[in-house]
C-alpha positions as CSV (number, residue, x, y, z in Angstrom):
1,M,-46.1,-240.9,204.1
2,K,-49.6,-241.7,205.4
3,K,-49.9,-238.2,207.1
4,I,-49.0,-236.5,203.9
5,I,-51.8,-238.3,202.0
6,K,-54.4,-237.6,204.8
7,Y,-53.7,-233.8,204.7
8,S,-53.8,-233.7,201.0
9,S,-57.2,-235.4,201.1
10,L,-58.6,-232.9,203.5
11,A,-57.2,-230.0,201.4
12,A,-59.1,-231.3,198.4
13,L,-62.2,-231.7,200.3
14,G,-61.8,-228.1,201.4
15,L,-61.5,-226.9,197.8
16,V,-64.5,-228.8,196.7
17,A,-66.5,-227.4,199.6
18,A,-65.4,-223.8,198.8
19,G,-66.4,-224.4,195.1
20,V,-69.9,-225.6,196.1
21,L,-70.3,-222.5,198.3
22,V,-69.3,-220.2,195.5
23,A,-71.6,-222.0,193.0
24,C,-74.5,-221.6,195.5
25,S,-73.8,-217.9,196.3
26,G,-76.0,-216.6,193.5
27,G,-73.7,-213.6,192.9
28,E,-74.2,-212.2,196.4
29,K,-71.3,-210.6,198.2
30,K,-70.5,-211.2,201.8
31,D,-69.7,-208.5,204.4
32,A,-66.2,-209.4,205.8
33,A,-67.2,-208.2,209.3
34,S,-70.7,-209.7,209.7
35,G,-70.7,-212.6,207.2
36,E,-74.2,-211.3,205.9
37,A,-75.0,-211.0,202.2
38,T,-74.9,-207.6,200.8
39,S,-76.4,-206.1,197.7
40,S,-74.3,-204.7,195.0
41,K,-77.2,-202.3,193.9
42,K,-77.0,-198.7,194.6
43,E,-79.8,-197.3,197.0
44,I,-81.5,-194.3,195.7
45,I,-83.3,-192.3,198.4
46,V,-86.2,-190.3,196.8
47,V,-87.8,-187.6,199.0
48,T,-91.4,-186.3,199.0
49,N,-93.5,-183.8,200.8
50,A,-96.3,-186.3,200.5
51,T,-98.7,-183.8,199.2
52,P,-100.8,-182.9,197.5
53,K,-103.1,-185.8,196.7
54,P,-103.3,-187.4,194.1
55,F,-99.6,-186.7,193.3
56,N,-98.1,-187.9,196.6
57,Y,-99.9,-188.9,199.8
58,E,-100.2,-191.6,202.5
59,E,-102.9,-194.2,202.6
60,N,-103.0,-196.6,205.5
61,G,-99.6,-195.6,206.6
62,E,-98.0,-196.2,203.1
63,L,-96.9,-193.6,200.5
64,T,-98.8,-193.7,197.3
65,G,-100.0,-191.4,194.5
66,Y,-99.2,-190.8,190.8
67,E,-95.5,-189.7,191.3
68,I,-94.8,-192.4,193.9
69,E,-96.1,-195.2,191.7
70,V,-94.2,-193.8,188.6
71,V,-91.0,-193.8,190.6
72,R,-91.7,-197.5,191.7
73,A,-92.2,-198.3,187.9
74,I,-89.1,-196.4,186.9
75,F,-86.9,-198.7,189.3
76,K,-88.9,-202.0,189.0
77,D,-86.6,-204.8,188.2
78,S,-83.6,-202.6,188.0
79,D,-80.3,-204.6,188.2
80,K,-78.4,-201.4,189.2
81,Y,-80.6,-199.5,191.7
82,T,-83.0,-200.0,194.6
83,V,-85.3,-197.2,195.7
84,K,-86.3,-195.9,199.1
85,F,-88.7,-193.2,200.0
86,E,-88.4,-190.6,202.8
87,K,-90.9,-187.9,203.7
88,T,-90.2,-184.3,204.8
89,E,-91.6,-180.9,204.8
90,W,-91.4,-178.8,201.6
91,S,-88.2,-176.8,202.5
92,G,-86.6,-180.0,203.7
93,V,-86.9,-181.4,200.1
94,F,-84.4,-179.0,198.7
95,A,-82.2,-178.8,201.7
96,G,-81.8,-182.6,201.5
97,L,-81.0,-182.4,197.9
98,D,-78.4,-179.7,198.5
99,A,-76.7,-181.8,201.3
100,D,-76.7,-184.9,199.1
101,R,-79.0,-186.7,201.7
102,Y,-81.4,-187.5,198.9
103,Q,-80.6,-188.2,195.3
104,M,-84.0,-187.5,193.8
105,A,-87.4,-185.8,194.8
106,V,-90.9,-185.9,193.6
107,S,-93.2,-183.5,195.2
108,N,-95.4,-181.9,192.3
109,I,-92.2,-180.0,191.3
110,S,-92.7,-177.6,188.4
111,Y,-89.9,-175.8,186.3
112,T,-88.2,-172.7,187.4
113,K,-85.0,-171.2,186.0
114,E,-83.7,-170.7,189.6
115,R,-84.1,-174.5,190.3
116,A,-82.7,-175.5,187.0
117,E,-79.4,-173.8,188.0
118,K,-79.1,-175.8,191.2
119,Y,-80.7,-179.2,190.3
120,L,-81.2,-181.6,187.4
121,Y,-84.6,-181.9,186.0
122,A,-85.4,-185.3,184.7
123,A,-88.1,-185.8,181.9
124,P,-91.6,-184.5,182.8
125,T,-94.2,-187.1,183.9
126,A,-97.4,-185.0,184.1
127,K,-99.1,-181.9,182.7
128,N,-100.8,-179.9,185.5
129,P,-101.7,-176.2,184.6
130,N,-102.2,-173.6,187.3
131,V,-105.7,-172.3,188.2
132,L,-107.2,-169.5,190.2
133,V,-109.7,-170.6,193.1
134,V,-112.2,-168.3,194.7
135,K,-115.5,-168.6,196.5
136,K,-118.5,-168.9,194.2
137,D,-120.2,-165.9,195.6
138,D,-117.0,-163.6,195.0
139,S,-117.5,-161.7,191.8
140,S,-114.7,-159.4,192.5
141,I,-112.0,-161.8,191.2
142,K,-112.5,-162.9,187.7
143,S,-108.9,-163.4,186.5
144,F,-105.2,-162.8,187.5
145,D,-105.6,-159.1,186.8
146,D,-108.0,-158.7,189.9
147,I,-105.7,-160.0,192.6
148,G,-104.4,-156.6,193.6
149,G,-105.3,-155.8,197.2
150,K,-106.6,-159.2,197.7
151,S,-105.2,-161.9,200.1
152,T,-103.9,-165.4,199.7
153,E,-101.8,-168.0,201.6
154,V,-98.6,-169.3,200.0
155,V,-95.8,-171.7,201.1
156,Q,-92.4,-170.2,200.9
157,G,-90.2,-171.3,198.0
158,T,-93.1,-172.7,195.9
159,T,-93.7,-171.7,192.3
160,S,-96.9,-169.9,193.1
161,A,-95.2,-168.0,196.0
162,K,-92.6,-166.8,193.4
163,Q,-95.3,-166.0,190.8
164,L,-97.0,-163.6,193.3
165,E,-93.9,-162.1,194.7
166,D,-92.9,-161.2,191.1
167,Y,-96.5,-159.7,190.7
168,N,-95.9,-157.5,193.8
169,K,-92.8,-156.3,192.3
170,Q,-94.5,-155.2,189.2
171,H,-97.6,-153.9,191.1
172,S,-96.1,-152.1,194.1
173,D,-98.9,-149.6,194.0
174,N,-101.5,-152.2,194.7
175,P,-99.8,-155.5,195.7
176,T,-101.6,-158.7,196.5
177,I,-101.5,-159.6,200.3
178,L,-99.2,-162.8,200.9
179,N,-99.7,-164.8,204.1
180,Y,-96.9,-167.3,204.4
181,V,-97.9,-170.6,206.0
182,K,-96.6,-174.1,206.6
183,G,-99.9,-175.9,206.4
184,D,-100.5,-178.4,203.8
185,F,-102.6,-177.7,200.7
186,Q,-105.9,-179.4,202.0
187,Q,-105.8,-177.1,205.1
188,I,-105.1,-174.0,202.9
189,M,-108.2,-174.8,200.8
190,V,-110.4,-175.3,203.8
191,R,-109.4,-172.0,205.1
192,L,-110.1,-170.4,201.7
193,S,-113.6,-172.0,201.9
194,D,-114.1,-170.6,205.3
195,G,-113.4,-167.2,203.9
196,R,-110.1,-166.6,205.8
197,F,-108.4,-165.2,202.7
198,D,-109.6,-164.3,199.1
199,Y,-108.0,-166.7,196.5
200,K,-105.5,-169.4,195.9
201,I,-103.3,-170.2,193.0
202,F,-102.5,-173.8,192.6
203,D,-102.3,-176.7,190.1
204,K,-105.6,-177.8,188.6
205,I,-105.3,-181.5,189.4
206,G,-104.6,-180.8,193.1
207,V,-107.4,-178.2,193.3
208,E,-110.1,-180.3,191.8
209,T,-109.1,-183.4,193.9
210,V,-109.4,-181.4,197.2
211,I,-112.6,-179.7,196.2
212,K,-114.1,-183.2,195.5
213,D,-112.6,-185.0,198.4
214,Q,-113.4,-182.3,201.1
215,G,-116.7,-181.3,199.5
216,L,-115.8,-177.7,199.1
217,D,-118.6,-176.9,196.9
218,N,-118.6,-173.3,197.6
219,L,-115.4,-172.9,195.6
220,K,-114.9,-172.3,191.8
221,V,-111.9,-172.7,189.5
222,I,-110.9,-170.1,187.1
223,E,-108.5,-171.1,184.2
224,L,-105.2,-169.2,184.0
225,P,-103.6,-168.7,180.5
226,S,-99.9,-169.6,180.3
227,D,-97.2,-169.4,177.6
228,Q,-95.3,-172.1,179.5
229,Q,-95.6,-175.9,179.6
230,P,-97.1,-176.6,183.0
231,Y,-95.3,-179.8,183.7
232,V,-94.4,-181.9,186.7
233,Y,-90.9,-183.3,186.9
234,P,-88.7,-185.5,189.1
235,L,-85.8,-183.4,190.5
236,L,-82.2,-184.8,191.0
237,A,-79.3,-183.5,193.1
238,K,-76.4,-182.0,191.1
239,G,-73.9,-184.6,190.1
240,Q,-76.5,-187.4,189.6
241,D,-76.0,-187.4,185.9
242,E,-75.8,-191.1,185.4
243,L,-79.0,-191.5,187.5
244,K,-80.8,-188.9,185.3
245,A,-79.8,-190.6,182.2
246,F,-81.3,-193.9,183.6
247,V,-84.5,-192.2,184.8
248,D,-85.1,-190.3,181.5
249,K,-84.9,-193.5,179.6
250,R,-87.3,-195.3,181.8
251,I,-89.8,-192.5,181.7
252,Q,-89.6,-192.6,177.8
253,E,-90.2,-196.4,178.1
254,L,-93.1,-196.0,180.5
255,Y,-94.7,-193.5,178.2
256,K,-94.4,-195.7,175.2
257,D,-95.7,-198.8,176.9
258,G,-98.7,-197.2,178.2
259,T,-97.7,-197.3,182.1
260,L,-98.0,-193.5,182.4
261,E,-101.3,-193.4,180.8
262,K,-102.6,-196.1,183.1
263,L,-101.4,-194.4,186.2
264,S,-102.7,-191.0,185.0
265,Q,-106.2,-192.6,184.5
266,Q,-106.0,-194.4,187.9
267,F,-104.9,-191.3,189.9
268,F,-106.1,-188.3,187.9
269,G,-109.3,-189.8,186.3
270,G,-108.0,-188.7,182.9
271,S,-105.1,-188.3,180.6
272,Y,-102.7,-185.7,181.9
273,L,-99.4,-186.6,180.2
274,P,-96.9,-184.2,178.7
275,A,-96.5,-184.1,174.9
276,E,-94.4,-187.0,173.7
277,A,-91.9,-184.6,172.1
278,D,-91.1,-183.2,175.5
279,I,-90.2,-186.4,177.2
280,K,-86.6,-186.4,176.4
């Protein structure tokens, strides 16, 4: 009889101890194999090309820039998602989305019909029109109509490359000369300044930032008219509809609470936000 009482007491103590452990666990789950706490949040891997500044760049070994900080703000305090950044070359951004290696990308990405057929566009986060850049002493290029026979450098798969490839299809009698390179935008702008080619088409914010930071005072910027909204978007892999809904809602909230405006002023030195009606 004494043994039975002793064993019952031990069992009761065990149940009490188990209850204390549950109460102190804070909702964390334990991995059965390792016994270590695991998070119930879903990890979202966001890829970037880490260029051009001030959209995405590295400073003291850490990723930062307007789009990087917008992503951090989107996922801040989320009870469902955690975010991790990875860096790759431009072509790797899309290859990784195709292979489901990444769920989301920010790399100064503009809208194209071809991309919209393969990926999901989140709400836009910035306004960034394209401009034409030439040397100040070059009077032969005054507008987009003057690029026939002139040379430029482009990165395969970018919006500006597609724009110029379409131009050549329409002007086969006097095409512009396209040199495909893998160098980053800062290097391309330096080569333009050195006179290695004639012009460059790129976004206004990136151009003005590089000219200022690199001291490329011999270059001038020519505005390009456009009938399209020159916006910058986060891009998501196909099938990430639930994530897109979360990101869209957070971008709307960050617009309304002034976070996007604050980041725009910090990184761009001005207000470069999309029209509120287009953030949906």
